[in-house]
C-alpha positions as CSV (number, residue, x, y, z in Angstrom):
1,M,43.4,128.1,107.3
2,R,43.1,125.2,109.8
3,P,40.0,123.8,111.4
4,P,39.5,125.0,115.1
5,I,40.4,121.6,116.7
6,D,42.8,123.0,119.2
7,S,41.0,124.0,122.4
8,G,37.7,123.6,120.5
9,T,34.6,121.4,120.9
10,V,34.5,118.4,118.5
11,L,31.4,116.3,117.9
12,I,32.1,112.8,116.5
13,T,29.4,110.4,115.3
14,G,30.1,106.7,115.3
15,A,32.6,107.2,118.1
16,S,32.1,103.8,119.8
17,S,34.4,101.8,117.5
18,G,36.7,101.8,114.4
19,I,37.7,105.0,112.8
20,G,35.5,107.2,114.9
21,R,37.0,105.9,118.1
22,E,40.5,106.4,116.8
23,I,39.7,110.0,115.8
24,A,38.4,110.6,119.3
25,R,41.6,109.2,120.8
26,Q,43.9,111.3,118.6
27,L,41.9,114.5,119.0
28,A,41.8,114.1,122.8
29,R,45.2,115.6,123.0
30,R,44.1,118.8,121.3
31,A,40.5,119.5,121.8
32,R,38.9,121.1,124.8
33,T,35.8,119.0,124.7
34,L,34.7,115.9,122.8
35,V,31.1,115.0,122.2
36,L,30.9,111.3,121.5
37,V,27.8,110.0,119.7
38,A,26.8,106.4,118.9
39,R,24.2,103.8,119.6
40,R,26.2,101.8,122.1
41,E,26.4,103.9,125.3
42,E,28.4,101.4,127.3
43,R,31.2,101.6,124.7
44,L,31.1,105.4,124.8
45,E,31.3,105.3,128.6
46,A,34.4,103.1,128.4
47,L,36.0,105.4,125.9
48,R,35.2,108.4,128.1
49,H,37.0,106.8,131.0
50,E,40.0,105.9,128.8
51,L,40.2,109.5,127.5
52,H,39.9,111.0,130.9
53,A,42.6,108.8,132.3
54,R,45.0,110.0,129.6
55,N,43.8,113.6,129.5
56,P,42.4,114.6,132.9
57,T,41.5,118.2,131.7
58,L,39.6,117.0,128.7
59,G,35.8,117.5,128.7
60,V,33.9,114.4,127.4
61,M,30.2,114.4,126.7
62,V,28.5,111.1,125.9
63,E,25.3,111.2,123.8
64,R,23.6,107.9,123.0
65,C,21.8,108.4,119.7
66,D,20.6,106.1,117.0
67,L,21.1,108.2,113.9
68,A,18.6,106.0,112.0
69,H,15.9,107.9,113.8
70,P,15.7,111.6,113.0
71,D,13.8,112.3,116.2
72,E,16.8,111.0,118.2
73,V,19.1,113.3,116.1
74,D,16.8,116.2,117.1
75,S,17.0,115.2,120.7
76,L,20.8,115.1,120.5
77,L,20.8,118.7,119.1
78,D,18.4,119.8,121.8
79,S,20.7,118.3,124.4
80,L,23.6,120.3,123.0
81,H,21.5,123.5,123.1
82,R,20.4,122.8,126.7
83,H,24.0,122.3,127.9
84,L,25.2,125.4,126.0
85,V,27.6,123.3,123.9
86,R,29.0,125.2,120.9
87,V,30.3,122.7,118.3
88,D,33.4,124.0,116.5
89,V,34.1,120.8,114.5
90,L,31.6,118.2,113.2
91,V,32.9,114.8,112.3
92,N,30.3,112.9,110.3
93,N,31.8,109.4,110.7
94,A,28.9,107.0,111.4
95,G,27.8,104.8,108.6
96,L,25.9,101.6,107.8
97,G,26.4,99.1,105.0
98,D,25.4,95.6,103.9
99,Y,26.9,93.3,101.3
100,S,24.0,91.7,99.4
101,L,22.0,91.7,96.2
102,Y,19.8,94.8,96.0
103,E,16.5,92.9,95.5
104,Q,17.2,90.7,98.5
105,E,17.7,93.7,100.9
106,S,14.7,94.6,103.0
107,W,13.2,98.0,102.4
108,A,13.5,98.7,106.2
109,R,17.2,98.1,106.0
110,I,17.6,100.2,103.0
111,H,15.7,103.0,104.7
112,Q,18.0,102.6,107.8
113,M,21.1,103.0,105.6
114,L,19.7,106.1,104.0
115,Q,18.9,107.7,107.4
116,V,22.3,107.0,108.9
117,N,24.5,107.7,105.8
118,V,22.6,110.6,104.3
119,T,19.9,112.1,106.4
120,A,21.9,112.3,109.7
121,P,24.9,114.0,108.2
122,L,22.7,116.5,106.4
123,L,20.6,117.3,109.5
124,L,23.6,117.7,111.8
125,T,25.5,119.8,109.3
126,H,22.4,122.0,108.7
127,R,21.8,122.6,112.4
128,L,25.4,123.3,113.3
129,L,26.8,125.1,110.2
130,R,25.0,128.4,110.6
131,L,26.7,129.3,113.9
132,M,30.1,128.3,112.4
133,V,29.5,130.7,109.5
134,E,28.4,133.4,111.9
135,R,31.6,132.9,114.0
136,K,33.7,132.7,110.8
137,R,35.4,129.5,112.2
138,G,34.5,125.9,112.1
139,G,35.2,122.6,110.4
140,I,33.3,119.7,108.9
141,L,35.0,116.3,108.4
142,N,32.9,113.8,106.4
143,I,34.1,110.2,106.5
144,S,33.0,108.8,103.2
145,S,34.4,105.8,101.3
146,G,36.4,104.9,98.2
147,G,33.1,103.5,97.0
148,A,32.0,107.1,96.6
149,R,33.8,107.2,93.3
150,A,33.4,103.6,92.1
151,F,30.9,101.0,91.1
152,V,30.5,98.4,93.8
153,P,28.5,95.3,93.2
154,G,26.8,94.0,96.3
155,L,26.9,97.5,97.9
156,A,24.5,99.4,95.6
157,V,22.8,101.3,98.4
158,Y,25.9,101.9,100.5
159,A,27.8,103.1,97.4
160,A,24.9,105.4,96.4
161,T,24.9,107.0,99.8
162,K,28.6,107.6,99.6
163,H,28.2,109.1,96.1
164,F,25.7,111.5,97.6
165,L,28.0,112.4,100.5
166,D,30.8,113.0,97.9
167,G,28.7,115.4,95.9
168,F,27.4,117.1,99.0
169,T,30.8,117.6,100.5
170,E,32.4,119.0,97.3
171,S,29.6,121.4,96.7
172,L,29.4,122.5,100.4
173,R,33.2,123.2,100.3
174,L,32.8,125.6,97.4
175,E,29.9,127.3,99.1
176,L,31.9,127.9,102.2
177,M,35.1,129.3,100.6
178,G,36.1,132.4,102.4
179,T,33.8,131.8,105.4
180,G,36.5,130.4,107.7
181,V,34.8,127.0,107.7
182,V,37.0,124.1,106.6
183,V,35.4,121.1,104.8
184,T,37.2,117.9,104.1
185,Q,36.1,114.5,102.8
186,V,37.9,111.3,103.8
187,A,37.5,108.4,101.4
188,P,39.2,105.3,102.9
189,G,39.8,102.0,101.2
190,P,40.0,98.7,103.2
191,V,40.4,99.5,106.9
192,D,40.9,96.8,109.5
193,T,38.1,97.2,112.1
194,E,36.2,94.9,114.3
195,F,33.6,94.4,111.6
196,S,36.0,92.3,109.6
197,E,35.7,89.8,112.5
198,V,31.9,89.5,112.3
199,A,30.8,86.1,111.1
200,G,30.8,85.9,107.3
201,T,32.9,88.9,106.7
202,Q,36.5,87.7,107.0
203,E,36.5,86.1,103.6
204,R,35.5,89.3,101.8
205,A,37.9,91.4,103.9
206,G,40.7,89.0,102.9
207,R,40.1,89.8,99.2
208,A,41.9,93.1,99.7
209,P,45.6,92.5,99.6
210,A,47.5,93.2,102.8
211,W,49.5,96.0,101.2
212,M,46.3,97.9,100.6
213,R,44.7,97.5,104.1
214,I,45.5,99.9,106.8
215,S,44.6,100.2,110.5
216,A,41.9,102.4,111.9
217,A,44.5,104.3,113.8
218,R,46.5,105.1,110.6
219,C,43.3,106.0,108.8
220,A,42.3,108.5,111.6
221,R,45.8,110.0,111.7
222,E,45.9,110.7,108.0
223,A,42.4,112.0,108.0
224,I,43.2,114.5,110.7
225,E,46.5,115.5,109.0
226,G,44.5,116.2,105.8
227,F,41.9,118.1,107.7
228,D,44.5,120.2,109.3
229,R,45.8,121.1,105.9
230,A,42.3,121.9,104.7
231,R,42.6,119.3,101.9
232,P,39.4,118.8,99.9
233,L,39.8,115.0,99.7
234,V,41.9,112.5,101.6
235,H,42.6,108.8,100.7
236,P,44.4,107.3,103.7
237,G,47.1,104.8,102.9
238,L,49.8,105.3,100.3
239,A,49.0,102.3,98.2
240,Y,45.3,103.0,98.1
241,R,45.9,106.7,97.4
242,W,47.9,105.8,94.3
243,M,45.4,103.3,93.2
244,M,42.6,105.9,93.4
245,R,44.7,108.4,91.4
246,L,45.2,105.8,88.7
247,S,41.6,104.8,88.6
248,S,40.5,108.4,88.2
249,L,42.3,108.3,84.8
250,M,40.5,105.2,83.7
251,P,37.4,105.4,81.4
252,R,34.1,104.7,83.1
253,G,33.6,101.7,80.9
254,M,36.8,100.1,82.1
255,L,35.7,100.7,85.7
256,R,32.4,99.0,85.0
257,A,34.2,96.0,83.4
258,A,36.5,95.7,86.4
259,G,33.4,95.2,88.6
260,L,31.9,92.5,86.5
261,P,33.7,89.5,88.1
262,A,32.6,90.6,91.6
263,A,29.0,91.0,90.3
264,R,29.0,87.5,88.8
265,Q,30.5,86.0,91.9
266,L,27.9,87.6,94.1
267,R,24.9,86.5,92.0
268,Y,26.1,83.1,90.6
269,G,29.0,82.0,92.8
270,T,31.4,82.3,89.9
271,S,33.3,85.1,88.2
272,L,32.9,83.4,84.8
273,L,30.4,84.7,82.2
274,E,28.1,81.7,82.5
275,P,26.3,81.2,85.8
276,A,27.4,78.1,87.7
277,H,24.3,77.8,89.9
278,P,21.3,79.9,91.0
279,D,21.9,82.6,93.6
280,T,21.8,81.3,97.1
281,G,21.0,84.6,98.8
282,Q,24.3,85.7,100.2
283,R,24.0,88.4,102.8
284,V,26.7,89.5,105.1
285,L,27.7,92.7,106.9
286,L,30.2,95.0,105.0
287,A,33.6,93.8,106.0
288,G,36.3,96.2,107.2
289,G,33.9,99.1,106.6
290,P,31.6,101.3,108.5
291,E,28.8,100.1,110.6
292,E,29.8,102.5,113.3
293,A,26.4,104.0,114.0
């Protein structure tokens, strides 16, 4: 069973950059209509013109929406209803993440991450899924993270939201067996996106070896290939895929121990057991990862 991408309507959140934009580019050759959702409307309009130039018959609908605000998500869904748009495939791609010590993160920012990474995918899925089940055809592609199955110092809230999405996607997939609705989770590792170029993030992005990093285009291609095959979980990139398979065999205690050097580096500026100096309050955007809301 394949998701109804071909000649269907696909809604993509976080479509203004990174993985979301690449998914839109690659699905433009197959879909009848793309609904592009993100905060940055000017980027969505630029992408609309690009896609139309390459695929003149493609329908492209641009919806500016800040997923951190549930009322804007409701407005998005109302707009789809007014325009009689029937979504065949939902791509929950938008995400938000910071790299910082948890106690130094503002509660407003934590709430924003929860809204974008958890509430928005739940709300969109809840509102769109019922019609998919009634039609006995549909697809949900959730872009998660390798952090969904790991312990990630400095990314406590981001990792927690991805753990949630992991459990939600796996459970939903079981619920929808036999309904004609395909559910796939994509958990990328390090992906080269514009966010690795933001001030303060290049150093952290560089910690991942080159053989492990992949382009956003490759990530999108492998995500779509896995979705077409109705795979439950996709880890784009051969090296990262094998690393995740090996880590799944490791005891949880060993995984925790592997994260200790990064935790010490973040808090004390050294990976050694004794702190070198007090924490200086490091706070940077998550490098090479998703802030594609």
